[in-house]
C-alpha positions in Angstrom: 77.7 64.7 156.2 81.0 63.3 155.4 82.3 60.1 156.9 86.1 60.2 157.3 86.3 56.4 157.3 85.1 56.1 153.8 87.0 59.0 152.3 90.0 58.2 150.1 93.2 59.6 151.2 95.6 60.9 148.6 98.7 60.2 150.7 100.0 57.1 152.3 102.3 57.2 155.3 105.3 54.9 155.1 108.4 54.3 157.2 111.6 54.9 155.3 115.0 54.2 156.6 117.6 56.6 155.3 121.3 56.4 155.3 122.6 57.1 158.8 125.9 58.4 157.4 124.3 61.3 155.7 124.0 64.5 157.7 120.7 65.6 159.0 119.0 62.3 158.5 117.5 60.0 161.0 117.1 56.2 160.9 113.3 56.1 161.3 111.5 59.0 159.7 108.0 59.1 158.7 107.4 60.6 155.3 104.3 60.8 153.1 104.4 60.2 149.5 101.6 60.4 146.9 100.2 57.2 145.6 101.6 56.1 142.3 99.7 54.3 139.6 101.2 51.0 138.6 103.4 51.1 135.5 101.9 49.6 132.4 104.0 47.2 130.4 105.9 48.9 127.6 106.9 47.5 124.2 110.4 46.9 125.5 109.5 45.0 128.6 106.7 42.8 127.2 109.0 40.9 124.7 107.2 42.4 121.7 109.5 42.9 118.6 108.3 45.1 115.8 108.3 43.7 112.3 111.6 44.1 110.4 112.0 47.2 108.2 112.2 46.4 104.5 115.2 47.9 102.8 114.4 50.5 100.2 115.1 49.6 96.6 116.4 53.0 95.5 119.2 51.5 93.4 116.7 49.4 91.5 114.3 52.4 90.9 117.3 54.6 89.8 118.4 51.9 87.4 115.0 51.5 85.8 114.5 55.3 85.6 117.9 56.0 84.1 117.6 53.0 81.8 114.3 54.3 80.3 115.7 57.8 79.9 118.9 56.4 78.3 116.8 54.4 75.8 114.7 57.4 75.0 117.7 59.8 74.6 119.7 57.2 72.6 116.9 56.9 70.0 117.6 60.5 69.0 121.0 61.3 67.5 121.2 64.8 69.1 120.9 63.5 72.6 123.1 60.5 72.2 125.9 61.7 74.6 123.3 62.3 77.3 121.9 58.8 76.6 125.3 57.3 77.0 125.9 59.0 80.3 122.5 57.9 81.6 123.2 54.4 80.3 126.4 54.2 82.3 124.5 55.4 85.4 121.8 52.8 84.8 124.4 50.1 84.3 126.2 50.9 87.6 123.0 51.1 89.6 121.6 48.1 87.9 124.7 46.1 89.0 124.1 47.2 92.6 120.4 46.4 92.4 121.2 43.0 90.9 123.5 42.1 93.8 121.4 43.4 96.6 117.7 43.1 95.5 117.8 40.6 92.6 116.3 43.1 90.3 117.7 43.3 86.7 115.3 45.5 84.8 117.6 48.5 85.0 120.6 46.4 83.9 118.6 45.1 80.8 117.5 48.6 79.9 121.0 50.0 80.1 122.3 47.3 77.9 119.5 47.9 75.4 120.4 51.6 75.4 124.0 50.7 74.7 122.8 48.5 71.7 120.9 51.5 70.3 124.0 53.8 70.8 126.1 51.2 69.1 123.8 51.0 66.1 123.9 54.8 65.8 127.6 55.0 66.0 128.1 52.1 63.6 125.7 53.7 61.1 127.9 56.9 61.3 131.3 55.2 61.2 130.8 52.5 58.6 130.1 54.9 55.7 133.2 56.9 56.7 135.4 53.9 56.6 133.9 52.1 53.5 133.1 55.0 51.1 136.3 56.2 49.5 134.7 59.5 48.4 134.2 60.7 51.9 137.5 62.0 53.2 137.8 62.5 56.9 141.2 62.6 58.2 143.6 64.4 60.4 146.6 66.3 58.9 149.6 65.9 61.0 152.3 68.5 60.6 
């Protein structure tokens, strides 16, 4: 036995006034709409602000990585040109990292790689300029 008084009704009857200027509408018309659940507060309406996103330190990581590779490549004479190129890259990204993130490890490593390259170049050029028995020169026509 069902009692109609205690049964929940899925629809509610409301009176809605519509615009009388529109065709085919009446001023008082009964319509039934389904019940809607109340909206839950969202993150935008509650005043909650998410924590700030930390900027990535890719320039600092790139400077350190290129600095380490530049030092390793400058230790070998054969890979000295590649070490100089990596040292220049580490120096540039190290300057950017120094300005934006206050990180200077890549900058120090690139300067150390330039010191190693300078020692290699000096050890090759000093004997050429000092020793009179070694003749390296260009003949111009």
